[in-house]
N, CA, C and O atoms as a Tripos MOL2 file, in Angstrom:
@<TRIPOS>MOLECULE
protein
  240   239    60     0     0
PROTEIN
NO_CHARGES

@<TRIPOS>ATOM
      1 N           6.3740    1.7140   19.8700 N.3       1 MET1
      2 CA          5.9790    2.6140   18.8190 C.3       1 MET1
      3 C           7.3070    3.1930   18.2130 C.2       1 MET1
      4 O           8.3380    3.3270   18.8720 O.2       1 MET1
      5 N           7.1800    3.5080   16.9490 N.am      2 TYR2
      6 CA          8.3540    4.0010   16.1560 C.3       2 TYR2
      7 C           7.8200    5.1660   15.3390 C.2       2 TYR2
      8 O           6.8000    5.0480   14.6600 O.2       2 TYR2
      9 N           8.5020    6.2620   15.4080 N.am      3 GLU3
     10 CA          8.1670    7.4010   14.5400 C.3       3 GLU3
     11 C           8.9740    7.3650   13.2490 C.2       3 GLU3
     12 O          10.2050    7.3570   13.2460 O.2       3 GLU3
     13 N           8.2080    7.3430   12.1350 N.am      4 HIS4
     14 CA          8.9420    7.2940   10.8610 C.3       4 HIS4
     15 C           8.4710    8.5060    9.9230 C.2       4 HIS4
     16 O           7.2840    8.7940    9.7690 O.2       4 HIS4
     17 N           9.4320    9.1150    9.3740 N.am      5 PHE5
     18 CA          9.2700   10.2770    8.5230 C.3       5 PHE5
     19 C           9.3480    9.7030    7.0170 C.2       5 PHE5
     20 O          10.1610    8.8440    6.6760 O.2       5 PHE5
     21 N           8.4580   10.2530    6.2190 N.am      6 PHE6
     22 CA          8.3780    9.8960    4.8250 C.3       6 PHE6
     23 C           7.6950   10.9710    4.0570 C.2       6 PHE6
     24 O           7.1590   11.9190    4.6300 O.2       6 PHE6
     25 N           7.7110   10.8220    2.6960 N.am      7 GLN7
     26 CA          7.1290   11.7680    1.8350 C.3       7 GLN7
     27 C           5.7880   11.2940    1.3530 C.2       7 GLN7
     28 O           5.6510   10.1450    0.9310 O.2       7 GLN7
     29 N           4.7470   12.1960    1.4080 N.am      8 CYS8
     30 CA          3.3560   11.8930    1.0330 C.3       8 CYS8
     31 C           3.4220   11.6300   -0.4970 C.2       8 CYS8
     32 O           4.0560   12.3880   -1.2320 O.2       8 CYS8
     33 N           2.7570   10.5410   -0.9620 N.am      9 PRO9
     34 CA          2.8100   10.2110   -2.4320 C.3       9 PRO9
     35 C           1.8050   11.2370   -3.3030 C.2       9 PRO9
     36 O           1.7670   11.2200   -4.5330 O.2       9 PRO9
     37 N           1.0710   12.0530   -2.5400 N.am     10 TYR10
     38 CA          0.1390   13.0170   -3.2400 C.3      10 TYR10
     39 C           0.7680   14.4170   -3.2360 C.2      10 TYR10
     40 O           1.0180   15.0110   -4.2850 O.2      10 TYR10
     41 N           1.0120   14.9190   -2.0220 N.am     11 CYS11
     42 CA          1.4450   16.3450   -1.9540 C.3      11 CYS11
     43 C           2.9840   16.4310   -1.7600 C.2      11 CYS11
     44 O           3.4740   17.5600   -1.7260 O.2      11 CYS11
     45 N           3.7040   15.4670   -1.6430 N.am     12 TRP12
     46 CA          5.1240   15.2990   -1.5550 C.3      12 TRP12
     47 C           5.7280   16.0540   -0.3000 C.2      12 TRP12
     48 O           6.9370   16.2660   -0.2020 O.2      12 TRP12
     49 N           4.8220   16.4370    0.6300 N.am     13 GLU13
     50 CA          5.2910   16.9800    1.9370 C.3      13 GLU13
     51 C           5.8940   15.8580    2.8080 C.2      13 GLU13
     52 O           5.4090   14.7280    2.7590 O.2      13 GLU13
     53 N           6.9050   16.1390    3.5770 N.am     14 GLU14
     54 CA          7.3620   15.2210    4.6060 C.3      14 GLU14
     55 C           6.4330   15.2130    5.7290 C.2      14 GLU14
     56 O           6.0460   16.2520    6.2630 O.2      14 GLU14
     57 N           6.0370   13.9280    6.1250 N.am     15 ILE15
     58 CA          5.1310   13.8160    7.2630 C.3      15 ILE15
     59 C           5.6800   12.6480    8.0890 C.2      15 ILE15
     60 O           6.5820   11.9320    7.6550 O.2      15 ILE15
     61 N           5.1370   12.4800    9.2420 N.am     16 SER16
     62 CA          5.5890   11.4120   10.1100 C.3      16 SER16
     63 C           4.3480   10.7000   10.7100 C.2      16 SER16
     64 O           3.3090   11.3120   10.9570 O.2      16 SER16
     65 N           4.5140    9.3800   10.9290 N.am     17 MET17
     66 CA          3.4710    8.6230   11.5680 C.3      17 MET17
     67 C           4.1520    7.6090   12.5910 C.2      17 MET17
     68 O           5.2850    7.1590   12.4210 O.2      17 MET17
     69 N           3.3720    7.3170   13.6190 N.am     18 LEU18
     70 CA          3.8360    6.2810   14.6210 C.3      18 LEU18
     71 C           3.4140    4.9350   14.0540 C.2      18 LEU18
     72 O           2.2690    4.6950   13.6710 O.2      18 LEU18
     73 N           4.4200    4.0830   14.0290 N.am     19 LEU19
     74 CA          4.2180    2.6670   13.5630 C.3      19 LEU19
     75 C           4.3300    1.7030   14.7180 C.2      19 LEU19
     76 O           5.1910    1.9040   15.5740 O.2      19 LEU19
     77 N           3.5710    0.7410   14.7920 N.am     20 ASP20
     78 CA          3.5760   -0.3440   15.7960 C.3      20 ASP20
     79 C           4.6990   -1.3530   15.5330 C.2      20 ASP20
     80 O           4.6240   -2.1010   14.5580 O.2      20 ASP20
     81 N           5.6210   -1.3890   16.2800 N.am     21 THR21
     82 CA          6.8310   -2.3400   16.0660 C.3      21 THR21
     83 C           6.4560   -3.7750   16.5780 C.2      21 THR21
     84 O           7.2310   -4.7050   16.3550 O.2      21 THR21
     85 N           5.3370   -3.9630   17.2300 N.am     22 SER22
     86 CA          4.9880   -5.2820   17.7810 C.3      22 SER22
     87 C           4.4040   -6.2240   16.6990 C.2      22 SER22
     88 O           4.2830   -7.4280   16.9230 O.2      22 SER22
     89 N           4.0370   -5.6470   15.4960 N.am     23 VAL23
     90 CA          3.5490   -6.4890   14.4650 C.3      23 VAL23
     91 C           4.5540   -6.5400   13.3430 C.2      23 VAL23
     92 O           4.8920   -5.4800   12.8180 O.2      23 VAL23
     93 N           5.0710   -7.7130   12.9230 N.am     24 ARG24
     94 CA          6.1790   -7.7910   12.0210 C.3      24 ARG24
     95 C           5.9110   -7.1950   10.6560 C.2      24 ARG24
     96 O           6.7180   -6.4230   10.1380 O.2      24 ARG24
     97 N           4.7700   -7.5530   10.0700 N.am     25 GLN25
     98 CA          4.4220   -7.0470    8.7410 C.3      25 GLN25
     99 C           2.8950   -6.6100    8.7580 C.2      25 GLN25
    100 O           2.0290   -7.3330    9.2510 O.2      25 GLN25
    101 N           2.6460   -5.4650    8.2260 N.am     26 GLN26
    102 CA          1.2850   -4.9730    8.2420 C.3      26 GLN26
    103 C           1.0440   -4.0390    7.1110 C.2      26 GLN26
    104 O           1.9660   -3.4390    6.5580 O.2      26 GLN26
    105 N          -0.2900   -3.9130    6.7500 N.am     27 THR27
    106 CA         -0.7430   -2.9950    5.7260 C.3      27 THR27
    107 C          -1.9440   -2.2810    6.1700 C.2      27 THR27
    108 O          -2.9160   -2.9340    6.5480 O.2      27 THR27
    109 N          -1.9670   -0.9970    6.1610 N.am     28 TYR28
    110 CA         -3.1860   -0.2370    6.6070 C.3      28 TYR28
    111 C          -3.0860    1.1220    5.9660 C.2      28 TYR28
    112 O          -2.0870    1.5360    5.3780 O.2      28 TYR28
    113 N          -4.2360    1.7900    6.1370 N.am     29 ILE29
    114 CA         -4.4970    3.1120    5.4460 C.3      29 ILE29
    115 C          -4.6280    4.2000    6.5490 C.2      29 ILE29
    116 O          -5.3430    4.0780    7.5450 O.2      29 ILE29
    117 N          -3.8510    5.2830    6.2550 N.am     30 GLU30
    118 CA         -3.9190    6.5090    7.1340 C.3      30 GLU30
    119 C          -3.9510    7.6800    6.1800 C.2      30 GLU30
    120 O          -3.4090    7.6440    5.0750 O.2      30 GLU30
    121 N          -4.6260    8.7410    6.6660 N.am     31 ASP31
    122 CA         -4.6720    9.9880    5.8430 C.3      31 ASP31
    123 C          -3.4520   10.8570    6.0760 C.2      31 ASP31
    124 O          -2.9100   10.9120    7.1790 O.2      31 ASP31
    125 N          -3.0440   11.5120    5.0520 N.am     32 CYS32
    126 CA         -1.9120   12.4080    5.1920 C.3      32 CYS32
    127 C          -2.3480   13.6220    5.9670 C.2      32 CYS32
    128 O          -3.4220   14.1770    5.7340 O.2      32 CYS32
    129 N          -1.4550   14.0550    6.9500 N.am     33 GLU33
    130 CA         -1.7720   15.0820    7.9010 C.3      33 GLU33
    131 C          -1.7810   16.4650    7.2460 C.2      33 GLU33
    132 O          -2.2520   17.4450    7.8240 O.2      33 GLU33
    133 N          -1.2450   16.5140    6.0180 N.am     34 VAL34
    134 CA         -1.1230   17.8040    5.2940 C.3      34 VAL34
    135 C          -2.3340   17.9620    4.3390 C.2      34 VAL34
    136 O          -3.1120   18.9080    4.4630 O.2      34 VAL34
    137 N          -2.4790   16.9750    3.3480 N.am     35 CYS35
    138 CA         -3.5230   17.0490    2.2760 C.3      35 CYS35
    139 C          -4.7110   16.1170    2.4990 C.2      35 CYS35
    140 O          -5.6670   16.1360    1.7230 O.2      35 CYS35
    141 N          -4.6620   15.3310    3.5160 N.am     36 CYS36
    142 CA         -5.7890   14.4580    3.9480 C.3      36 CYS36
    143 C          -6.0860   13.3060    2.9840 C.2      36 CYS36
    144 O          -7.0490   12.5690    3.1980 O.2      36 CYS36
    145 N          -5.3260   13.1410    1.9850 N.am     37 ASN37
    146 CA         -5.6030   11.9330    1.0710 C.3      37 ASN37
    147 C          -5.1110   10.6750    1.7850 C.2      37 ASN37
    148 O          -4.1810   10.6870    2.5920 O.2      37 ASN37
    149 N          -5.8450    9.5240    1.4080 N.am     38 PRO38
    150 CA         -5.4770    8.1740    2.0280 C.3      38 PRO38
    151 C          -4.1910    7.6550    1.5330 C.2      38 PRO38
    152 O          -3.9250    7.7530    0.3350 O.2      38 PRO38
    153 N          -3.3590    7.1020    2.3790 N.am     39 ILE39
    154 CA         -2.0540    6.5560    2.0600 C.3      39 ILE39
    155 C          -2.0270    5.1050    2.5230 C.2      39 ILE39
    156 O          -2.3060    4.8000    3.6830 O.2      39 ILE39
    157 N          -1.6870    4.2200    1.5950 N.am     40 GLU40
    158 CA         -1.5650    2.8890    2.0090 C.3      40 GLU40
    159 C          -0.0340    2.6300    2.5690 C.2      40 GLU40
    160 O           0.9360    2.7380    1.8190 O.2      40 GLU40
    161 N           0.0720    2.3100    3.8330 N.am     41 LEU41
    162 CA          1.2770    2.1390    4.5160 C.3      41 LEU41
    163 C           1.5380    0.7330    4.6420 C.2      41 LEU41
    164 O           0.6340   -0.0260    4.9910 O.2      41 LEU41
    165 N           2.8220    0.2760    4.3610 N.am     42 THR42
    166 CA          3.2370   -1.1310    4.5980 C.3      42 THR42
    167 C           4.6240   -1.1410    5.2410 C.2      42 THR42
    168 O           5.6440   -1.1820    4.5530 O.2      42 THR42
    169 N           4.6390   -1.1020    6.6120 N.am     43 PRO43
    170 CA          5.8800   -1.2130    7.3210 C.3      43 PRO43
    171 C           6.2620   -2.7240    7.5910 C.2      43 PRO43
    172 O           5.3780   -3.5690    7.7320 O.2      43 PRO43
    173 N           7.4890   -3.0100    7.6530 N.am     44 GLU44
    174 CA          8.0070   -4.4180    8.0350 C.3      44 GLU44
    175 C           9.0620   -4.2520    9.0440 C.2      44 GLU44
    176 O          10.0000   -3.4690    8.8920 O.2      44 GLU44
    177 N           8.8920   -5.0310   10.1180 N.am     45 PHE45
    178 CA          9.8880   -4.9360   11.2750 C.3      45 PHE45
    179 C          10.5400   -6.2370   11.4750 C.2      45 PHE45
    180 O           9.9390   -7.2710   11.1820 O.2      45 PHE45
    181 N          11.7620   -6.2550   11.9670 N.am     46 GLN46
    182 CA         12.4330   -7.4210   12.3160 C.3      46 GLN46
    183 C          13.1550   -7.1290   13.6640 C.2      46 GLN46
    184 O          14.0340   -6.2710   13.7340 O.2      46 GLN46
    185 N          12.7540   -7.8700   14.7310 N.am     47 GLU47
    186 CA         13.2360   -7.5870   16.1270 C.3      47 GLU47
    187 C          13.0810   -6.0200   16.4870 C.2      47 GLU47
    188 O          13.9570   -5.3810   17.0690 O.2      47 GLU47
    189 N          11.9480   -5.5350   16.0960 N.am     48 HIS48
    190 CA         11.5340   -4.1610   16.4360 C.3      48 HIS48
    191 C          12.2490   -3.0880   15.6940 C.2      48 HIS48
    192 O          12.1360   -1.9080   16.0290 O.2      48 HIS48
    193 N          13.0140   -3.4900   14.6490 N.am     49 GLU49
    194 CA         13.7830   -2.5570   13.7710 C.3      49 GLU49
    195 C          13.0610   -2.5740   12.4700 C.2      49 GLU49
    196 O          12.6890   -3.6280   11.9530 O.2      49 GLU49
    197 N          12.8560   -1.3470   11.9210 N.am     50 LEU50
    198 CA         12.1760   -1.1630   10.6060 C.3      50 LEU50
    199 C          13.1960   -1.6030    9.4810 C.2      50 LEU50
    200 O          14.2900   -1.0770    9.2770 O.2      50 LEU50
    201 N          12.6240   -2.6990    8.7610 N.am     51 ILE51
    202 CA         13.6210   -3.1490    7.7010 C.3      51 ILE51
    203 C          12.9200   -2.9050    6.2990 C.2      51 ILE51
    204 O          13.5730   -3.1420    5.2830 O.2      51 ILE51
    205 N          11.7130   -2.4750    6.2080 N.am     52 GLY52
    206 CA         11.0690   -2.1160    4.9460 C.3      52 GLY52
    207 C           9.8340   -1.2120    5.1530 C.2      52 GLY52
    208 O           9.0960   -1.3220    6.1310 O.2      52 GLY52
    209 N           9.6710   -0.3660    4.2240 N.am     53 PHE53
    210 CA          8.5600    0.5790    4.3860 C.3      53 PHE53
    211 C           8.0750    1.0750    3.0100 C.2      53 PHE53
    212 O           8.9090    1.4620    2.1910 O.2      53 PHE53
    213 N           6.8200    1.0780    2.7360 N.am     54 SER54
    214 CA          6.2580    1.7280    1.5160 C.3      54 SER54
    215 C           5.0720    2.6060    1.8260 C.2      54 SER54
    216 O           4.2930    2.2410    2.7070 O.2      54 SER54
    217 N           4.8710    3.7390    1.1730 N.am     55 ALA55
    218 CA          3.7870    4.5650    1.3230 C.3      55 ALA55
    219 C           3.2160    4.7820   -0.0130 C.2      55 ALA55
    220 O           3.8760    5.4810   -0.7810 O.2      55 ALA55
    221 N           2.0760    4.2870   -0.4250 N.am     56 ASN56
    222 CA          1.5290    4.4310   -1.7260 C.3      56 ASN56
    223 C           0.2120    5.1300   -1.7000 C.2      56 ASN56
    224 O          -0.4770    5.1510   -0.6800 O.2      56 ASN56
    225 N          -0.1680    5.7450   -2.9010 N.am     57 ASP57
    226 CA         -1.4340    6.3500   -3.0550 C.3      57 ASP57
    227 C          -2.3920    5.3130   -3.2720 C.2      57 ASP57
    228 O          -2.0350    4.2100   -3.6860 O.2      57 ASP57
    229 N          -3.6370    5.6020   -3.0100 N.am     58 ILE58
    230 CA         -4.7690    4.6460   -3.2120 C.3      58 ILE58
    231 C          -5.5030    4.9790   -4.5030 C.2      58 ILE58
    232 O          -6.0190    6.0820   -4.6830 O.2      58 ILE58
    233 N          -5.5340    3.9930   -5.3970 N.am     59 GLU59
    234 CA         -6.2170    4.0940   -6.6970 C.3      59 GLU59
    235 C          -7.7340    4.3910   -6.4210 C.2      59 GLU59
    236 O          -8.4170    3.6230   -5.7440 O.2      59 GLU59
    237 N          -8.2130    5.5130   -6.9650 N.am     60 GLN60
    238 CA         -9.6630    5.7960   -6.7010 C.3      60 GLN60
    239 C         -10.4190    5.7330   -7.9520 C.2      60 GLN60
    240 O         -11.6330    5.9370   -7.9510 O.2      60 GLN60
@<TRIPOS>BOND
     1     1     2 1
     2     2     3 1
     3     3     4 2
     4     3     5 am
     5     5     6 1
     6     6     7 1
     7     7     8 2
     8     7     9 am
     9     9    10 1
    10    10    11 1
    11    11    12 2
    12    11    13 am
    13    13    14 1
    14    14    15 1
    15    15    16 2
    16    15    17 am
    17    17    18 1
    18    18    19 1
    19    19    20 2
    20    19    21 am
    21    21    22 1
    22    22    23 1
    23    23    24 2
    24    23    25 am
    25    25    26 1
    26    26    27 1
    27    27    28 2
    28    27    29 am
    29    29    30 1
    30    30    31 1
    31    31    32 2
    32    31    33 am
    33    33    34 1
    34    34    35 1
    35    35    36 2
    36    35    37 am
    37    37    38 1
    38    38    39 1
    39    39    40 2
    40    39    41 am
    41    41    42 1
    42    42    43 1
    43    43    44 2
    44    43    45 am
    45    45    46 1
    46    46    47 1
    47    47    48 2
    48    47    49 am
    49    49    50 1
    50    50    51 1
    51    51    52 2
    52    51    53 am
    53    53    54 1
    54    54    55 1
    55    55    56 2
    56    55    57 am
    57    57    58 1
    58    58    59 1
    59    59    60 2
    60    59    61 am
    61    61    62 1
    62    62    63 1
    63    63    64 2
    64    63    65 am
    65    65    66 1
    66    66    67 1
    67    67    68 2
    68    67    69 am
    69    69    70 1
    70    70    71 1
    71    71    72 2
    72    71    73 am
    73    73    74 1
    74    74    75 1
    75    75    76 2
    76    75    77 am
    77    77    78 1
    78    78    79 1
    79    79    80 2
    80    79    81 am
    81    81    82 1
    82    82    83 1
    83    83    84 2
    84    83    85 am
    85    85    86 1
    86    86    87 1
    87    87    88 2
    88    87    89 am
    89    89    90 1
    90    90    91 1
    91    91    92 2
    92    91    93 am
    93    93    94 1
    94    94    95 1
    95    95    96 2
    96    95    97 am
    97    97    98 1
    98    98    99 1
    99    99   100 2
   100    99   101 am
   101   101   102 1
   102   102   103 1
   103   103   104 2
   104   103   105 am
   105   105   106 1
   106   106   107 1
   107   107   108 2
   108   107   109 am
   109   109   110 1
   110   110   111 1
   111   111   112 2
   112   111   113 am
   113   113   114 1
   114   114   115 1
   115   115   116 2
   116   115   117 am
   117   117   118 1
   118   118   119 1
   119   119   120 2
   120   119   121 am
   121   121   122 1
   122   122   123 1
   123   123   124 2
   124   123   125 am
   125   125   126 1
   126   126   127 1
   127   127   128 2
   128   127   129 am
   129   129   130 1
   130   130   131 1
   131   131   132 2
   132   131   133 am
   133   133   134 1
   134   134   135 1
   135   135   136 2
   136   135   137 am
   137   137   138 1
   138   138   139 1
   139   139   140 2
   140   139   141 am
   141   141   142 1
   142   142   143 1
   143   143   144 2
   144   143   145 am
   145   145   146 1
   146   146   147 1
   147   147   148 2
   148   147   149 am
   149   149   150 1
   150   150   151 1
   151   151   152 2
   152   151   153 am
   153   153   154 1
   154   154   155 1
   155   155   156 2
   156   155   157 am
   157   157   158 1
   158   158   159 1
   159   159   160 2
   160   159   161 am
   161   161   162 1
   162   162   163 1
   163   163   164 2
   164   163   165 am
   165   165   166 1
   166   166   167 1
   167   167   168 2
   168   167   169 am
   169   169   170 1
   170   170   171 1
   171   171   172 2
   172   171   173 am
   173   173   174 1
   174   174   175 1
   175   175   176 2
   176   175   177 am
   177   177   178 1
   178   178   179 1
   179   179   180 2
   180   179   181 am
   181   181   182 1
   182   182   183 1
   183   183   184 2
   184   183   185 am
   185   185   186 1
   186   186   187 1
   187   187   188 2
   188   187   189 am
   189   189   190 1
   190   190   191 1
   191   191   192 2
   192   191   193 am
   193   193   194 1
   194   194   195 1
   195   195   196 2
   196   195   197 am
   197   197   198 1
   198   198   199 1
   199   199   200 2
   200   199   201 am
   201   201   202 1
   202   202   203 1
   203   203   204 2
   204   203   205 am
   205   205   206 1
   206   206   207 1
   207   207   208 2
   208   207   209 am
   209   209   210 1
   210   210   211 1
   211   211   212 2
   212   211   213 am
   213   213   214 1
   214   214   215 1
   215   215   216 2
   216   215   217 am
   217   217   218 1
   218   218   219 1
   219   219   220 2
   220   219   221 am
   221   221   222 1
   222   222   223 1
   223   223   224 2
   224   223   225 am
   225   225   226 1
   226   226   227 1
   227   227   228 2
   228   227   229 am
   229   229   230 1
   230   230   231 1
   231   231   232 2
   232   231   233 am
   233   233   234 1
   234   234   235 1
   235   235   236 2
   236   235   237 am
   237   237   238 1
   238   238   239 1
   239   239   240 2
@<TRIPOS>SUBSTRUCTURE
     1 MET1         2 RESIDUE 1 A MET
     2 TYR2         6 RESIDUE 1 A TYR
     3 GLU3        10 RESIDUE 1 A GLU
     4 HIS4        14 RESIDUE 1 A HIS
     5 PHE5        18 RESIDUE 1 A PHE
     6 PHE6        22 RESIDUE 1 A PHE
     7 GLN7        26 RESIDUE 1 A GLN
     8 CYS8        30 RESIDUE 1 A CYS
     9 PRO9        34 RESIDUE 1 A PRO
    10 TYR10       38 RESIDUE 1 A TYR
    11 CYS11       42 RESIDUE 1 A CYS
    12 TRP12       46 RESIDUE 1 A TRP
    13 GLU13       50 RESIDUE 1 A GLU
    14 GLU14       54 RESIDUE 1 A GLU
    15 ILE15       58 RESIDUE 1 A ILE
    16 SER16       62 RESIDUE 1 A SER
    17 MET17       66 RESIDUE 1 A MET
    18 LEU18       70 RESIDUE 1 A LEU
    19 LEU19       74 RESIDUE 1 A LEU
    20 ASP20       78 RESIDUE 1 A ASP
    21 THR21       82 RESIDUE 1 A THR
    22 SER22       86 RESIDUE 1 A SER
    23 VAL23       90 RESIDUE 1 A VAL
    24 ARG24       94 RESIDUE 1 A ARG
    25 GLN25       98 RESIDUE 1 A GLN
    26 GLN26      102 RESIDUE 1 A GLN
    27 THR27      106 RESIDUE 1 A THR
    28 TYR28      110 RESIDUE 1 A TYR
    29 ILE29      114 RESIDUE 1 A ILE
    30 GLU30      118 RESIDUE 1 A GLU
    31 ASP31      122 RESIDUE 1 A ASP
    32 CYS32      126 RESIDUE 1 A CYS
    33 GLU33      130 RESIDUE 1 A GLU
    34 VAL34      134 RESIDUE 1 A VAL
    35 CYS35      138 RESIDUE 1 A CYS
    36 CYS36      142 RESIDUE 1 A CYS
    37 ASN37      146 RESIDUE 1 A ASN
    38 PRO38      150 RESIDUE 1 A PRO
    39 ILE39      154 RESIDUE 1 A ILE
    40 GLU40      158 RESIDUE 1 A GLU
    41 LEU41      162 RESIDUE 1 A LEU
    42 THR42      166 RESIDUE 1 A THR
    43 PRO43      170 RESIDUE 1 A PRO
    44 GLU44      174 RESIDUE 1 A GLU
    45 PHE45      178 RESIDUE 1 A PHE
    46 GLN46      182 RESIDUE 1 A GLN
    47 GLU47      186 RESIDUE 1 A GLU
    48 HIS48      190 RESIDUE 1 A HIS
    49 GLU49      194 RESIDUE 1 A GLU
    50 LEU50      198 RESIDUE 1 A LEU
    51 ILE51      202 RESIDUE 1 A ILE
    52 GLY52      206 RESIDUE 1 A GLY
    53 PHE53      210 RESIDUE 1 A PHE
    54 SER54      214 RESIDUE 1 A SER
    55 ALA55      218 RESIDUE 1 A ALA
    56 ASN56      222 RESIDUE 1 A ASN
    57 ASP57      226 RESIDUE 1 A ASP
    58 ILE58      230 RESIDUE 1 A ILE
    59 GLU59      234 RESIDUE 1 A GLU
    60 GLN60      238 RESIDUE 1 A GLN
């Protein structure tokens, strides 16, 4: 597991989430721990190193 800090696309607060380094590329949705809005997370790993990351709001 890898802890990654980033800014919420809704409330702009810095939050952190644990990312699974065993899956090379993934997309999933987690709620912001501050404002509770859904965030689409897309981390990408190479040899268990984070090489790409995006956190986007969900169009409602």
